[in-house]
C-alpha positions as CSV (number, residue, x, y, z in Angstrom):
1,M,15.6,10.9,-17.6
2,K,14.9,8.3,-15.0
3,I,11.3,7.8,-14.0
4,G,10.4,6.3,-10.6
5,L,7.1,5.0,-9.4
6,A,6.1,5.2,-5.7
7,L,3.2,2.9,-4.8
8,G,1.5,3.7,-1.5
9,G,-0.1,1.4,1.0
10,G,-3.8,0.8,1.7
11,G,-4.5,-2.9,1.9
12,A,-6.9,-4.0,-0.8
13,R,-7.1,-0.5,-2.1
14,G,-3.6,-1.0,-3.3
15,L,-4.9,-3.3,-6.1
16,A,-5.7,0.0,-7.9
17,H,-1.9,0.2,-8.6
18,I,-2.5,-2.6,-11.1
19,G,-4.9,-0.5,-13.2
20,V,-2.4,2.4,-13.2
21,L,0.4,0.1,-14.3
22,E,-1.7,-1.2,-17.1
23,V,-2.1,2.3,-18.6
24,L,1.6,3.2,-18.1
25,E,2.7,0.0,-19.8
26,K,0.2,0.3,-22.7
27,E,1.4,3.9,-23.3
28,K,5.0,2.8,-23.2
29,I,5.9,5.1,-20.3
30,P,9.1,3.5,-19.0
31,I,9.6,2.9,-15.3
32,D,13.2,2.9,-14.1
33,F,12.7,2.3,-10.4
34,I,9.9,1.3,-8.2
35,S,9.4,1.9,-4.4
36,G,6.5,0.4,-2.5
37,T,4.9,0.5,1.0
38,S,2.7,-2.3,2.3
39,M,0.3,-3.5,-0.5
40,G,2.2,-1.1,-2.8
41,A,5.3,-3.2,-2.0
42,V,3.5,-6.4,-3.0
43,V,2.3,-5.1,-6.3
44,G,5.6,-3.3,-6.9
45,A,7.7,-6.4,-6.4
46,L,5.5,-8.6,-8.6
47,Y,5.7,-6.0,-11.4
48,A,9.4,-5.3,-10.9
49,K,10.2,-9.0,-11.4
50,K,9.4,-9.0,-15.1
51,G,8.1,-5.5,-15.9
52,K,4.9,-6.9,-17.2
53,V,1.3,-6.5,-15.9
54,D,0.2,-9.9,-17.3
55,Y,2.9,-11.5,-15.2
56,L,1.8,-9.5,-12.1
57,K,-1.8,-10.6,-12.6
58,S,-0.8,-14.2,-13.1
59,K,0.8,-14.1,-9.6
60,I,-1.5,-11.9,-7.6
61,F,-4.9,-13.3,-8.7
62,P,-4.2,-16.9,-7.4
63,F,-2.7,-15.2,-4.2
64,L,-6.0,-13.4,-3.6
65,K,-8.0,-16.5,-4.0
66,R,-6.2,-18.4,-1.2
67,E,-8.3,-19.4,1.8
68,L,-6.1,-17.3,4.2
69,I,-6.9,-14.1,2.3
70,K,-10.6,-14.9,2.2
71,E,-10.5,-15.4,6.0
72,L,-8.8,-12.1,6.4
73,E,-11.5,-10.4,4.4
74,E,-14.3,-12.0,6.4
75,R,-12.7,-10.8,9.6
76,F,-11.9,-7.3,8.7
77,S,-13.7,-6.1,5.5
78,L,-16.1,-3.2,5.5
79,A,-18.6,-5.3,3.6
80,S,-18.8,-7.9,6.4
81,Q,-19.4,-5.2,8.9
82,K,-22.2,-3.7,6.8
83,D,-23.9,-7.0,6.4
84,I,-24.0,-7.9,10.1
85,S,-27.6,-6.9,10.6
86,K,-30.1,-4.4,9.2
87,N,-31.4,-3.9,12.7
88,P,-29.4,-0.9,14.1
89,K,-29.6,-2.0,17.7
90,V,-28.3,-5.5,16.9
91,K,-25.6,-4.1,14.8
92,K,-24.5,-1.7,17.5
93,A,-24.4,-4.4,20.1
94,F,-22.4,-6.7,17.9
95,L,-19.9,-4.0,17.0
96,F,-19.5,-3.1,20.7
97,I,-18.7,-6.7,21.6
98,R,-16.3,-7.0,18.7
99,E,-14.5,-3.8,19.7
100,F,-14.3,-4.9,23.3
101,Y,-12.9,-8.3,22.2
102,L,-10.3,-6.8,19.8
103,W,-9.3,-4.2,22.3
104,N,-8.5,-6.8,25.0
105,I,-6.7,-8.9,22.5
106,R,-4.5,-6.0,21.5
107,I,-3.6,-5.3,25.1
108,V,-2.2,-8.8,25.7
109,K,-0.9,-9.8,22.2
110,K,1.5,-8.1,19.8
111,G,-0.9,-8.7,16.9
112,L,-4.3,-10.1,16.2
113,I,-3.0,-12.5,13.5
114,D,0.0,-14.8,13.4
115,Y,2.2,-13.8,10.5
116,R,3.6,-17.4,10.0
117,P,0.8,-18.7,7.7
118,F,1.3,-15.5,5.6
119,E,5.0,-16.1,5.5
120,V,4.3,-19.5,3.9
121,L,1.9,-17.8,1.4
122,F,4.4,-15.1,0.5
123,K,7.1,-17.6,0.0
124,E,4.9,-19.7,-2.3
125,A,4.1,-16.7,-4.4
126,L,7.7,-15.2,-4.5
127,D,9.7,-18.4,-4.1
128,E,13.4,-17.6,-3.3
129,W,13.4,-14.5,-5.4
130,K,15.9,-11.8,-4.4
131,F,15.8,-8.1,-5.1
132,S,18.6,-8.6,-7.5
133,D,16.3,-10.9,-9.6
134,C,14.0,-8.0,-10.5
135,K,14.1,-6.6,-14.0
136,I,13.2,-3.1,-12.7
137,P,15.2,-2.0,-9.6
138,F,12.9,-2.1,-6.6
139,L,12.8,-1.3,-2.8
140,C,10.2,-1.4,-0.1
141,V,9.7,0.5,3.1
142,A,9.3,-0.8,6.6
143,V,9.7,1.0,10.0
144,D,12.0,-0.2,12.8
145,L,10.2,0.1,16.1
146,V,13.5,0.1,18.1
147,K,15.0,3.1,16.4
148,G,11.7,4.7,15.3
149,E,12.8,5.3,11.8
150,E,12.1,4.1,8.3
151,V,14.1,1.2,6.8
152,Y,14.6,0.9,3.0
153,L,14.8,-2.8,2.1
154,G,16.5,-3.5,-1.2
155,E,18.6,-6.6,-0.7
156,G,18.1,-10.2,0.1
157,L,14.9,-12.3,-0.2
158,L,11.8,-10.4,-1.4
159,Y,9.2,-12.3,0.5
160,K,10.8,-11.5,3.9
161,A,11.0,-7.8,3.0
162,L,7.3,-7.8,1.9
163,L,6.3,-9.4,5.2
164,A,7.9,-6.6,7.1
165,S,6.5,-3.8,4.8
166,C,3.0,-5.3,5.2
167,A,3.1,-5.9,9.0
168,L,0.2,-3.6,9.9
169,P,0.7,-2.7,13.6
170,G,-1.9,-4.2,15.9
171,V,-3.0,-6.7,13.3
172,F,0.3,-8.5,12.6
173,P,3.2,-8.7,15.1
174,P,6.5,-7.0,14.3
175,L,8.9,-9.0,12.1
176,R,12.2,-9.4,13.8
177,E,15.3,-9.0,11.6
178,G,18.5,-9.0,13.8
179,E,18.2,-6.1,16.2
180,K,15.3,-4.6,14.3
181,Y,11.6,-5.0,14.9
182,L,9.9,-4.1,11.6
183,V,6.4,-3.1,10.9
184,D,4.3,-1.6,8.0
185,G,6.2,1.2,6.2
186,G,3.0,3.2,6.1
187,V,3.6,4.2,9.7
188,L,6.1,6.8,8.6
189,E,6.1,6.7,4.8
190,A,2.7,5.9,3.4
191,L,3.8,7.0,-0.1
192,P,7.5,6.1,-0.6
193,T,8.5,9.2,-2.6
194,L,11.4,10.1,-0.2
195,A,13.0,6.8,-1.0
196,L,13.0,7.7,-4.7
197,R,14.3,11.2,-4.0
198,K,17.2,9.6,-2.1
199,K,17.9,7.5,-5.2
200,K,18.3,10.7,-7.3
201,I,15.3,9.8,-9.5
202,D,14.6,12.6,-12.0
203,F,10.8,12.3,-12.2
204,I,8.7,10.7,-9.5
205,L,5.2,9.3,-10.2
206,G,3.2,8.6,-7.0
207,V,0.0,6.6,-6.6
208,S,-1.8,7.6,-3.4
209,L,-4.7,5.6,-2.0
210,E,-5.7,7.4,1.2
211,K,-9.1,6.8,2.6
212,K,-10.9,10.1,3.0
213,R,-11.3,11.0,6.7
214,Q,-14.8,11.5,8.1
215,E,-15.1,14.9,9.8
216,R,-16.5,13.7,13.1
217,V,-15.5,12.7,16.6
218,G,-15.8,9.0,17.4
219,R,-18.2,7.9,20.0
220,S,-15.9,5.3,21.6
221,S,-12.3,5.5,22.8
222,I,-11.2,3.2,19.9
223,D,-13.0,5.5,17.4
224,I,-11.2,8.5,18.9
225,L,-7.8,6.7,18.7
226,L,-8.4,5.8,15.1
227,N,-9.5,9.3,14.3
228,V,-6.3,10.7,15.8
229,D,-4.3,8.2,13.7
230,E,-6.1,9.2,10.5
231,I,-5.2,12.8,11.1
232,R,-1.6,12.0,11.6
233,Y,-1.6,9.7,8.6
234,N,-3.2,12.3,6.3
235,R,-0.8,15.0,7.4
236,L,2.3,12.8,6.8
237,L,0.8,11.7,3.4
238,E,0.6,15.3,2.2
239,I,4.3,15.8,2.9
240,F,5.2,12.7,0.8
241,K,2.8,13.6,-2.0
242,N,4.6,17.0,-2.2
243,L,7.9,15.1,-3.0
244,A,6.3,13.7,-6.2
245,D,6.3,15.3,-9.6
246,F,3.0,13.9,-10.5
247,I,0.3,12.1,-8.4
248,F,-2.4,9.6,-9.3
249,E,-5.2,9.4,-6.7
250,P,-7.7,6.6,-7.7
251,E,-11.1,7.0,-6.0
252,V,-11.1,3.9,-3.7
253,S,-12.1,5.5,-0.4
254,D,-15.3,3.4,-0.4
255,F,-13.3,0.2,-0.1
256,G,-11.9,-1.2,3.2
257,W,-8.3,-2.4,3.5
258,A,-9.5,-6.1,3.5
259,D,-12.0,-5.9,0.5
260,F,-9.8,-8.2,-1.6
261,S,-12.8,-9.8,-3.4
262,K,-13.5,-6.4,-5.0
263,V,-10.2,-6.7,-7.0
264,D,-11.7,-6.2,-10.5
265,T,-13.6,-3.0,-9.5
266,I,-10.6,-1.6,-7.6
267,I,-8.2,-2.3,-10.6
268,E,-10.7,-0.5,-12.8
269,R,-10.7,2.6,-10.5
270,G,-6.9,2.8,-10.9
271,R,-7.2,2.4,-14.7
272,Q,-9.8,5.2,-14.9
273,E,-7.7,7.6,-12.9
274,A,-4.6,6.9,-15.0
275,L,-6.5,7.3,-18.3
276,E,-8.1,10.6,-17.1
277,K,-4.7,12.1,-16.1
278,L,-2.7,10.6,-18.9
279,P,-2.7,13.8,-21.1
280,Q,-1.5,15.9,-18.1
281,L,1.2,13.3,-17.3
282,K,2.5,13.3,-20.9
283,K,2.7,17.1,-20.9
284,R,4.5,17.1,-17.5
285,L,7.0,14.6,-18.8
286,K,7.7,16.5,-22.0
287,R,8.2,19.7,-20.0
288,R,10.7,18.0,-17.7
289,R,12.7,16.6,-20.6
290,F,13.0,20.2,-21.9
291,F,13.7,21.7,-18.5
292,P,15.5,18.9,-16.6
293,F,16.6,21.1,-13.7
294,F,13.1,22.5,-13.0
295,R,11.5,20.7,-10.2
296,K,8.9,21.6,-7.5
297,G,7.1,19.4,-5.2
298,G,3.4,18.8,-5.1
299,C,2.8,18.6,-8.8
300,Y,-0.7,17.1,-8.9
301,G,-2.4,15.7,-12.0
């Protein structure tokens, strides 16, 4: 029986994947194929290379300490927004100016951040590794803006594929590959379970990291646009969760997508979720081995 692991996107929240992988590795639950979207692609690629969490950590921790990542966190993290001011009026004025500035930048530019420094960073971390160098077969998901469809990347240089899968629209410009303009795979496949179904994987484990939606209508036009996008995202996510045989859902909704300095806490949340659902997972795996043709979507832990 082949077991596949689908790692969802979510920026810094995706570091919870490491905690889940720690438990799976310790319990000797074999992973035969990995798919990843966005941060899930980064974690998935680094784990797939050797199939060892220690190796993954040895690569990702120095990566997170780089000045470029710290600058990203200072610019976009929830923590930095919360610490602007304890005076509500000052905070409101600051956020209004910030929104106005970001909105105007979005109108005239393809992205807020130049991807080229990140290309250098990814290349340093991944060197010239190719997909074929991975011990565990791996693919990542991006979306082609031209054709409006998901693209499964499983050949060539890893760092280029990860850049595409992590190109969050509006923050990073699309990555051009031939006739394709590629952006974050989470636009269409936030949890890459469909990719594993297409690979005929027998048992699909999913790690979903969605941020819980606030049930309110935003006050500004940007808030409303973001609210609409959250609704779309969550509805799509449910579809892809239902393609999994078992789902882990670490509680990381209180972290922003750029809260990378909270790495230890986020990893621990993933570990706690995996440990809590481990008995259920083992039971589900045992049942599948006895009844290999029985499958239904949406099997939550």
